[in-house]
N, C-alpha and C positions, 0 to 999 in steps of 0.2 A: 788484565784490569776487568772488573766488573762493575755493575751500576745497581744502585738501590732502587732508582726510579728510571729504568730504561726507556719508558714511554716519552719521556721529555725530549729524548734524542731526535724525535721527529721534528722537533723545531729547527733542527739543522737545515732543513729544506728551505726555510725562510732566508737562508744566506744568499738565495738566488736574487733576491730583491736588490740589495745594494750593487749587486753585479750588473743587473739590467739597467739600473738607474745610471750607473756610470758609462755603460756602453752606449746608452741613447741620450745622453745629456749632451745637446748641441748648442754651441754658442756662435752667434753672428757677430763678426768683427766689422766695425765701421771704418772706412778709409778716410783719413785725413790728408789732404794734400799740402805738401811743403814745397818750397822752392827748390831745396836740394836734399834729397833723403838718401842718396847712394851710400853714404858712409854708414847708415843704419841698417843696411841689409844683412850684414852678418850678424849683428846683435839681435835682429828679430828671429832668426833661425835658431839661434842659441837659446833664446828665451822660451821658444816653443817646445823645444826639446826637453829642457828641464821641467817644464810645467807638466808635461806628459809623464815623466819619471815620477814627479811628486804625486800625481794623481793615482798612479799605479800602486806606489807605496802606501799612501793614505788608504786605498781600497784594501790592501792586504792587511794593514794594521787593524782596520775596522772589522774585516772578516774574522781575524784571529781573536779580536777582543769578544765578538759576538759568540764565536765558536766556544771559547773558554768559558764564557758566561752560561751558556746552554749546558755544557758539559758539567759545570759546578752544580747547576740546579739538578742534575741527574744523579749527583752524589756518587762519584767513582770510589771504588776501593779495590785493594789487593787483599785476597785471602785464599788459604789452602782449601782443599776438599773437606778436610775435617773441621775447619772453622765454620763452614756453612751448615753443619748438621746441628739441628735443634737440640738433639738429645745425645748425651755422651755417657759412656759407662767405663769406669775405671776399676780395675781390680788389681791390688798390690799383694804379693806374697813376700813375707819377711821371714827368712830362714833363721830360726832361733835355736838351732842345734848348737852343740858345744863348741864345734870348731869356729863358730863365728864370734867366740870370745877372745880370739887372737887379736893382737893389737895392729891396727892399720895406721896410715900415715897421720890420722886425725883421732885416734882412739880405738877402742874396741869396735870391731866391724859391726856387730848388730846394733849396739847402742847409737853409733854414729849414723847408721841407716835411719833410725827412728828420728833422730835430730834433723836430718836433711828432709826427711818426709814431711815433717812439721813445719820447716822453715821455707820450703819450696812451694807448697800448695796453700790457697786460701783456706781459712777455717770453715767457710760455708760450702765448699765444693763437695759434692756428693760422690762417695766412693765406697769400695769394699776392701777390707784388709784381713788377711789371715795369716796364722803362723802354723807351726806344726801341730800345735794343740789348742789354738783358739781362732774363733771366727767373728769378725765384726762385719755385718752385712748392711748395705745401704745405709751409711751414716755420714757423719762429717767429722773432719779432724777436730773441730772445736769440741765435739762430744767425745771423741776418742782420746784426747791429749793425755789425760791423767792415766787411763788405762794403758796406753802405748808405753809411757814412760816407766810403768811399774811392771812391764813384761819381763819374765825370766827366761833362762834357757830351758830347753826341753829336752827330756832323756830320750825321745824318739824323734825320728826324722822322716818326712814324707820323700818318697822318691821324686825326682825332678818331674818325671812324666806325670806321677799322681798329683803333684802340685799344680801342674798345667791344667789337667783335667778337672780338678776341683775348682780351679780359678774359672774356667769356662761354665761350670754349673751355677756360678754366683751370678752370671749375666741374666738379664731378662730374655724373654722370648721375642721381643720386638725386633724386626728386621730393618726398621728405620734408623736405629741407633748406632752410633759409632762406638765400637768396643775395642778396649786396649788392656792387655795383660802385662804386668811388669813382675818379673821374677828376680828378687834380690837375694843372692847367696854367693858363697864362695865356690860352689859346684865342685865338691870334693869327689875323688875317684872311688870312694869306698863303696859306692851304690852300684858299681859296674859301668856299663856304657850309657852315654848321654842320648836317650831315645825320645827326645820331645819331637813331636810332629805337629807342625802348624799347618792346618788345612786352609788358611786364608780367611776365616770367617771373623778373625779379630786380629788386631796389631799386637805382635809379641816383641817384647824388649827384654833382654837379659842384662842384668847389671851384676857383673862378677866383682866382688870384692875380695882382695887379697891382703894377707898380713905383710908387714915389712920384713919379718924374719920367718923363713919357712923352715924352721928347725924347732924341735920339741923333744922333751924328755918325759917319759910316761912309765908308771908302775904298771907293768903288763899282767902280773899275777902274783899271788902268795899262796905257798903251800906249805905243809908241815910234815916233817919225818923225824924219826927217832934216830939218835947216834948210837955208838957202841955202848955208851954209858947208860942208855935208855932214856936219855933227856930229849924233851921236845925241842926241835930246832925249826923256827920260821924262816922260810927261804923266800927272798923277795926278788923277782925277776924285773929288772929295769931295762928299757929300751931307749937308746938314743936315735930318734928319728931325724937325724941331720948328718951333714957331711964332715963336721968338724968335731974335735976331740972336746968332751965335756966332763966336768966335775960337779958332783952334787953330794949333798949331806942327806942321809937316810936316817929317819927318826922313828923309833917305835914307842908308842903310848898305849897304856892300859888304863881305860877309863879317864882319859885326859891327863894321867901321870906319865911324865917322861921316864922310862925305864931303861932306854939304850939309844945310842946314837953312833953312827959310823959314816965314813966318807967313801964314795965309789967314783972311780974314773972310767968313763964310757968312751970307746973309740967311735969314730963316725959311722953311723948306721950300723950299730952293733948292740949286742946285749951283755948285760953284766949281772951278777948275783950278789946279794947282801944276805948275811945270815944273822939271826938273833936266837938266843936261849930264851925259852919261855918257862914259866913256872909249871911244874908238873902236878897233876891231880887237883887242879884249881880252875876256877873259871876266869877267862881272860877276855876282857872287852877291848879287843885290839884294834889299833889304827896306825897305818904306816904313812909317813908323809915324807915328801921332798919339796925342794924349792925350785921352781922353774916358772919364769914369768909369761912364757908364750901362751899357754893354755893351762888354766888351774884346775879344770875339773878332773884330770888325770893324775894330779899331784898327790891324792889320798887314796888309800885302800884300807876299807874296814874288814875285820874278820873277827869271828866269835869262837872261842873254845870253851865248851861247857864241861863242867866237872863230870867225869863219866859215870853213868848209872849202870848198874849191873843187870845183865841180860837173863831173863827167865828161861830155864831149860827143864822141861818135864820128860823124864825118861819112863816108858812103859816097858817092863821087862818080862821076859820068860827065859832069860839067860843071864849070865854074868855081866855086870854093867860097870865093873871097876875101870876098865880102860876108857870108858866115857867120862867118869868122874875125874880121872886123871888129866883128860883134855880141858874139860870145862871147870876150870879152877875156881876157887871161892873169891879170889881178888876181882874177877870180871864177870863171874856167872853166879846166879842163884839156882841151884840144882835141886829138884825134887824128883824122887824116884819111886815107882809104884809096880807092884805085880798087877797084872791085868785083872785079876779078880778083886783086888783092893783098890782099884782106880778111883780117885775122887774127881769126878767130872768137873767140879768147880775149880780145880787147878789148871785146867785147860785155858780158862780165859785169863788167867794171871801169867801165861807163858808167852814166849816169843818163838821158841823152838821146841817141837815135840819129837822125841826119837822113839820109834817102834822098834825095840830091840828084840828080834827073833821071836815075835808073837806068832804062834802057830795058826790061830784062826782069829781074823780080825772081825769082830762083830759088826753087824749092820749099823747099830746104833752109834758105834764108835767111829765108823766111817762117815756118817752124817755129821757128827760133831766136828770131825777133823776137816770136813769140806767147808762147814761154816767158819771154822778157825782160820783156814787158809783164805777164805774170801775176805776175811778182815785184814789180812796181810800177814798172817802167821805162816812159819815154815815148818813142813813136816819132813823128817828124815826116816825113810823106811829100810830096816835091814831084815830081810826075810830068814825064816828058819828052814833048815834042810827038810824037815818034816811037815812044812806048812801045807795048809789047805789051799790049793791053787785057785778054786773058785773064789774064795775070799780075797786072795791077792789080786786076782783079776778084777774084781769089783772095786777094790781100792784104787787100783791104778787107773781104770777107765773113769772113775769118778773125777780125777784131776786132769784128765786129757785123753787123746785118742792114742791107739796103739795096741800092741798085744803082749800078753804075758803067757809064756808057754809053760809046758810041764817041766819038772825037775829033769836035768840031764847030767850023767855021771861021767865027767871027762876032765881031765886036768887041763887047765889053760893058764897062761901067764898074762899079767896085766903089763902091756908094753908101751902103751901110747897115752900121753898126756895131751889134752886139748887146751893148750896155753891160752887160747883166745877167750876162753870162758871167763866170765867176771870173777867167779869163785877163786881163780888162781891169778887174778890181777895183782902184780907186784910181789908174788910169792918167789918167782924164780929170776935170777940176774940173767940168765940165758937159757935156751931151750935145751933141757937135758934129754939126752937120747940113750945114755949108758948107765942109768941108774939100775939099782938092784931090783929085778922084776919080782913083784909079789905074784903068788900063784893061788889057785883056788881048785877044789877037787869036784865040787858039785855046784851047779848055777841054773838059773832060770832064764831061757832066751827071752829077751825083751826087745821091742821095737817101737819106732815112732816117737822118739823124744830127743832132746839135746843131750849129747854125749859129752861127758867130762873125762872118762877114762875108758880105755878100750883094751880087749884082748888082742892077742897077736893076729887073730883073723879079722880084726876090726869090728867084731861084734861088741856091744856095750857091756861094760862092767858097772859104771856109775851113770845114771841118766838124770836129767831134770825135766819134769813135766809140770809146767806151771810152778806152783809152790811146793811141789813134792819133788825130793831128791830120794832116788831109789837104788839100792845095790842089787846086783844080779844074784848074789849068793850070800850066805851066812859068813860072818866074820869071826866065829868061834875058831879056837886053835885047831880043832880036828878038821875043819874045812878049809881054812886059809891061813897064811902067815901075814895077811894084810895088816893085823894089829901091830906086828913088830916092824913094819916098814915105816920109814921116815914120812911117807906120803899121807899117812893117815892123819897126822896132827893138823897140817894146813887145811886139809879137806873138811874135817869136821870143825875145827876152830873157826874157819871161815864161814862155814854154814851158820854158826851160832852168832858171829859178828854181823853178818849180813841179814839175819832174821830181823834186825831192827834197821829201819831206814833212816839213819841219822841225818841231821841237818849237815850239809856241806860247810866248809870253812867259811864261805860266803856265797851269796846268790847274785845273779846278774839281773838288774832291773830291766823289765821288758821281755825277759824270757820266762817261759812257763817253767815253774819249779814246784816240786812236790817233796814234802818231807813229814816225818812222823813226830809227834809229840806225845810223851807219856802223860796221859791225863784221862780221867773218868769224869764225863759230863753228865750233870742231871738234866732233867727235861727243860728245854728251851734255854740252857745255858750255853754261852759261846766263849771262844777264846778271841783275844784281841792282840794286835801287834802295836806296840807303843814305843815311840821314839820322841823324846822331849815332850812337846805339846801335841804331837800328832798321834791320833788313835786310828787304827784301820781295823775293820772286820774283814778278814780274808775268807775265801771260799774254804769250807771245812767239812769233814765227814767223820762222825764219831764211830769208833769201832771198839767195842768192849772196853778194854784198859787203854786205849790210845785214840789219838785224833790225827787224821791225815789232812794236812794243810796244803792248799794249792794257791800259788800266787803268779800273776803276770802283769796286769796292767797297774796294780798297786803293789807296793808303795812307789812313790815318785822320787823320794828324796833319800840319797845314800846315807848309810848310817847302820848303827847296831841297834836292833829292835828287840824288845823284850816280849816274849810270848807270855801274855797275862791271863790268868783265870781268876775271875773276881778281882781281887786286888793284889794276888800273889804273882810273882814272876817265876814262870816254870823253867824257862831256858831263854838263851840268846840266839838270835839269827841276824847275820850281818847281810846287808845289800849294797851293792856297787854298781856304778855305772859301767857300761860296756866301753871297750877301748878302740873301736873301729874308727873313731873320728881322731885319734892321735897323730896318724901319719899325714903331714900336710902335702898332698899331691892332688892336683887340680885338673879339671877337664879343660880342653880347648873348645870353648863355647862358640867359636867362630864357625865351627862346623855344622852348627844347627841351621838347616835351611828355613828361610822365611822369618828369620829373627834378626833384629838390630842388637848390637852389642855395645855396652858402656862399661866404663870402670868407676863411674860416680853417679850416685842417684840424683845428686842435686843438679848436676850437668843435664841429664836426661830430662828431668822434670821441667827444668827451665827451657829447653828446646821444644819439649811438648806444649808447654804453656804459650811459648812464642808462636807455634804453628796453629793455635787455636785462636789467635788474635786477629781481628779485622782491621787492617790499616786504611783508615778513610783519608782521601787525598783531595776533596773537593776544595779545601782551603787554598791548595796550591793553584788551582785553576782560577779561583777568584783573584788571586795575586796576579796571575798572568793575564787575566781580563783587564785589570787596572793598569798593568804595565803597558799592555797594547793601546790603551786609551790615551796613556800618557805620550806613547810614541806618535799617536795620530795628532794630538794636540801640538806636539813639538814640530811635527811636519807642517801643519797649517799655519803656525804662527811664526816659525823661525826659518823655515826653508823657502827660498824664492824660486 
């Protein structure tokens, strides 16, 4: 118990006055003679005893009444340490990640947390509130109400440690104020361990909200492959993050038009796949949907299939190029072929892949042009001639990277090793082939210092990559090698052509850095935009001759199929999806966090916090006690003999 005016308690010393009066109050009794008083002796003794008891009880009642009255004027109260602090600071973190969309006992976890925050605190109370993507500092709920009710789910999520550190930064530097942090989340395990460290400078409360049903079905991924009939097949990977067997319908839309639908049965905590046939050689604005009420954000996957553009291939010859034209066919490539002396340098800027086919002497001007071409994302394939000028080859090779290019050696060697891990051979082989028909070469140039794709039997390189340069160690003409007739030449050169253009993926993931090329020529100060419904975004972009390299990470924020727009024309489509890391509903045990109190309801916590900050005044009770003791004194004086 504490007192508002403790100095008044000194008045308690005044209680000694009635005690002294009682002790020193002496009455002189007069004797009256009677003829016979023997029978009154016992009555006199009894009367004196009862009188003494009455006086002591009256004194006690009087002292209690005065004591209660003095204490009442001192205004006693009960209060916690926090209630006595004149300045309080409260910071609340509301996790608005997609997993908080799950249904709790009273509705969606995030939306319910907002309602409880608004209902449990007064509108005038000062506080700071922040989410994963918004901060409201030193304001009141009255001013925040509309903004809180309109908050949406965020594509990104702060780590719990980062949220706590951010909350502490929102406090003032005052050491006299009472500081409290409330973290409201479901505390999913997808972020790794729970590493919140409370050093005691503030009170930490963790409110863990959990859904009623901890099961979820999600679309993990979508990919496309061709079947035996060369048809495009969309493969949809589904995952049941639950222990029980589930069934769901999977629908395929093209620009809001339903084109296919199928049903899938998923076992507990297992994956299943659904397949759809897509139109060939056409643009598809794809959307995959499922119906699952637990979390809705992972029920949709967008993807974009653009009508294929032909890839520009420029062949610079001093030898027969028919084998190259047979590989780079007209249905996928636009091929231009020039003799070195007749080369049109303007054709280089319109190409994606340039093949130097056994050019004997590579001019310095061409080397400089190829270097600029490669810096803009172009790919160069160099096939040396057996009679080539080594100095020019060495200059070309060292322009694209470090390493050495040696003099021609005459020694037969066989190509025996394929480096399957290289991106050029990704998806080419079902298994690692070791017993293929080895192609051979009669003369070659020893080269070092680059990524090797194909190796001779002594592990020296036959085909290397150095930056955007692919270089063979020797000539591929029939006199020098039978590599032209080997099955390996087709996927090798074909994939060089296909990978010379960095096509957009089937879809990109929001929040991850993504880079892709768009075939476009921009004028001065002209830019490309990403457009989805009413949203228009200007991404980071770099213009390169006849293409533009686009890089995105923090934008866009909304999933969907975006059109890459130049002026008013749509060039191609790019799909963006949310990540699926929040689809598995597994949670931390927050009771392991040292120095933190744990609650499962925000309203309960705020009610207890509010109660702990209240001052319970009890002076009225002492006034009542004073009146009660005065009444007892009056009763003793009037009615007790």
